[in-house]
C-alpha positions in Angstrom: -5.0 -32.9 0.2 -4.7 -30.6 -2.8 -7.2 -30.4 -5.6 -5.9 -27.4 -7.5 -3.1 -24.9 -7.6 -3.3 -21.2 -8.2 -0.2 -19.1 -9.3 0.3 -15.4 -9.0 2.0 -13.9 -12.0 4.1 -10.8 -11.2 7.0 -11.7 -8.9 6.2 -15.4 -9.0 6.4 -16.4 -12.7 7.9 -13.2 -14.2 10.3 -10.7 -12.7 8.0 -7.8 -13.7 8.0 -5.7 -10.6 11.2 -3.8 -11.7 9.5 -3.1 -15.1 6.3 -1.9 -13.5 8.3 0.4 -11.3 10.4 1.6 -14.2 7.4 2.3 -16.5 5.3 4.0 -13.8 8.2 6.1 -12.6 8.8 7.1 -16.2 5.1 8.2 -16.6 5.3 10.1 -13.4 8.6 11.8 -14.3 7.4 12.8 -17.7 4.5 14.6 -16.0 7.0 16.5 -13.8 5.8 14.8 -10.6 7.9 13.2 -7.8 7.7 9.5 -7.0 6.4 9.0 -3.4 8.6 7.0 -1.2 6.0 4.4 -0.4 4.5 4.2 -3.9 6.3 1.0 -5.1 5.0 -1.1 -2.2 1.6 0.5 -2.2 1.0 -0.3 -5.8 1.8 -4.0 -5.6 -1.4 -6.0 -5.9 -3.6 -3.1 -7.0 -5.9 -3.7 -9.9 -5.6 -1.5 -13.0 -8.3 0.9 -12.0 -6.8 1.2 -8.5 -3.2 1.9 -9.5 -4.1 4.2 -12.4 -6.3 6.2 -10.0 -3.4 6.3 -7.5 -1.2 7.8 -10.1 -3.7 10.5 -11.0 -5.3 11.2 -7.7 -2.4 10.7 -5.2 0.7 11.3 -7.3 -0.9 14.0 -9.5 -0.3 12.6 -13.0 -2.5 14.7 -15.4 -5.1 13.0 -17.5 -7.8 10.4 -16.8 -7.0 7.2 -15.0 -7.9 5.3 -18.1 -5.4 7.4 -20.2 -2.6 6.8 -17.7 -3.4 3.1 -17.5 -3.1 2.8 -21.3 0.3 4.6 -21.3 1.7 2.3 -18.6 0.3 -0.9 -20.1 1.6 0.0 -23.6 5.0 0.5 -22.0 4.8 -2.9 -20.3 3.7 -4.7 -23.6 6.7 -3.1 -25.4 9.1 -4.4 -22.7 7.6 -7.9 -22.7 7.9 -8.0 -26.5 11.5 -7.0 -26.2 12.4 -9.5 -23.4 10.1 -11.7 -21.3 11.6 -11.7 -17.8 10.6 -15.2 -16.7 11.9 -16.1 -13.3 14.2 -19.1 -12.9 12.2 -22.3 -12.7 8.9 -20.7 -13.7 8.1 -22.7 -16.8 9.3 -25.9 -15.2 7.1 -25.3 -12.1 4.0 -24.7 -14.1 4.5 -27.8 -16.2 5.4 -29.9 -13.2 2.3 -29.0 -11.3 0.0 -29.0 -14.3 0.8 -32.6 -14.8 -0.8 -33.3 -11.5 -3.5 -30.7 -10.8 -5.7 -28.2 -12.6 -4.0 -24.8 -12.5 -5.4 -21.3 -12.1 -3.8 -17.8 -12.3 -4.8 -14.9 -10.0 -3.1 -11.8 -11.2 -3.1 -8.1 -10.6 -2.0 -7.6 -14.2 -4.6 -6.6 -16.8 -5.9 -9.2 -19.2 -3.8 -7.9 -22.0 -0.6 -8.5 -20.2 -1.7 -11.9 -18.7 -2.4 -13.2 -22.2 0.8 -11.7 -23.6 3.0 -13.4 -21.0 1.3 -16.8 -21.1 1.3 -16.9 -24.9 5.0 -15.8 -25.2 6.0 -18.4 -22.6 3.9 -21.1 -24.2 2.1 -21.7 -21.0 -1.5 -20.8 -21.9 -2.6 -24.4 -22.3 -1.4 -25.3 -18.8 -3.9 -23.0 -17.1 -7.6 -23.9 -16.8 -8.6 -20.6 -15.4 -7.0 -17.1 -15.4 -8.5 -14.1 -13.7 -7.3 -10.5 -13.5 -8.1 -8.3 -10.5 -9.5 -5.8 -13.0 -12.2 -8.4 -13.8 -13.4 -8.7 -10.2 -13.6 -5.1 -9.1 -11.0 -5.2 -6.4 -7.2 -5.7 -6.2 -5.2 -7.6 -3.7 -5.2 -7.8 -0.7 -8.9 -8.3 -1.3 -9.6 -12.1 -1.7 -11.9 -11.4 -4.7 -9.6 -12.6 -7.4 -8.8 -15.8 -5.6 -12.4 -16.4 -4.8 -13.3 -16.1 -8.4 -10.5 -18.4 -9.6 -11.5 -21.1 -7.0 -15.2 -20.7 -8.0 -14.3 -21.3 -11.7 -12.2 -24.3 -10.8 -15.1 -25.7 -8.8 -12.8 -26.5 -5.9 -13.0 -26.2 -2.1 -10.7 -23.3 -1.2 -9.2 -25.3 1.7 -8.0 -27.8 -0.8 -6.4 -25.3 -3.1 -2.8 -24.1 -2.9 -1.8 -20.5 -3.8 1.8 -19.5 -4.8 2.5 -15.9 -3.9 5.3 -13.5 -3.2 4.1 -10.1 -2.1 2.5 -8.8 1.1 -0.8 -8.0 -0.6 -0.8 -11.3 -2.5 -0.2 -13.3 0.6 -3.0 -11.4 2.4 -5.3 -12.0 -0.5 -4.7 -15.8 -0.7 -5.0 -16.1 3.0 -8.2 -14.2 3.2 -9.6 -16.5 0.5 -8.8 -19.4 2.9 -6.3 -21.1 0.5 -3.2 -23.0 1.6 -0.5 -20.3 1.0 2.9 -21.1 -0.4 5.2 -18.1 -0.2 8.1 -17.6 -2.6 9.5 -14.3 -1.4 11.0 -12.0 -4.0 14.4 -10.9 -2.7 14.1 -7.5 -4.4 10.6 -6.8 -3.1 10.3 -8.9 0.1 7.0 -9.1 1.8 6.4 -7.6 5.2 7.0 -10.1 8.1 3.4 -9.8 9.2 2.3 -10.8 5.8 4.8 -13.6 5.4 3.6 -15.0 8.7 0.3 -15.8 6.9 2.0 -18.4 4.7 1.6 -22.1 5.5 4.9 -22.8 3.8 7.8 -20.6 2.8 10.3 -21.7 0.1 13.3 -20.0 -1.4 12.7 -20.8 -5.1 10.2 -22.3 -7.4 12.4 -25.4 -7.7 11.1 -26.3 -4.2 7.5 -26.1 -5.3 7.0 -29.8 -6.1 4.0 -32.1 -6.1 5.4 -33.7 -2.9 5.4 -30.4 -1.2 1.8 -29.5 -2.2 0.4 -32.9 -1.6 1.5 -32.9 2.0 
């Protein structure tokens, strides 16, 4: 039985990973630093304090983590305002499942970007709870963000489905003891060991139906 559904945002509802990569690489390049080979995957799922500290402490971008975060987030807002990269079937999937269950959102994006995306996509009213990893003190793969969403929904985690795409997201939802539905992103596929944590693997959001989640 399913009592609630929790969506990830980046890579599930919006094709934002290429934009995050582009904006962060731009900030790093403007500082005259090189982009580490493993940085793109390492940054997926990190909270804002975590990834901004990574850029300053590991990559060597000058300035405080807070200043670097502001530059990156400003760049993301500008890109979303120019074009919102909703993934195929995202709006339909949210509306389809919201007609059946209360929805939550567990995102690594900062609050400012979560609200920007949901308002632009006219989906804000479909989510009962939205939580950013920056609000719980730990990014994915920590289960903290999912734990908080489930707590606010007042649900039993074993009766909540999570829809995720990335390695760290899959680990986070699994550690929170949710039923994990994986929708792997073809451009940023999860590691096999992380994908193995999913209870169900689908190829697109069109397959995420009430019948699938009720089973």
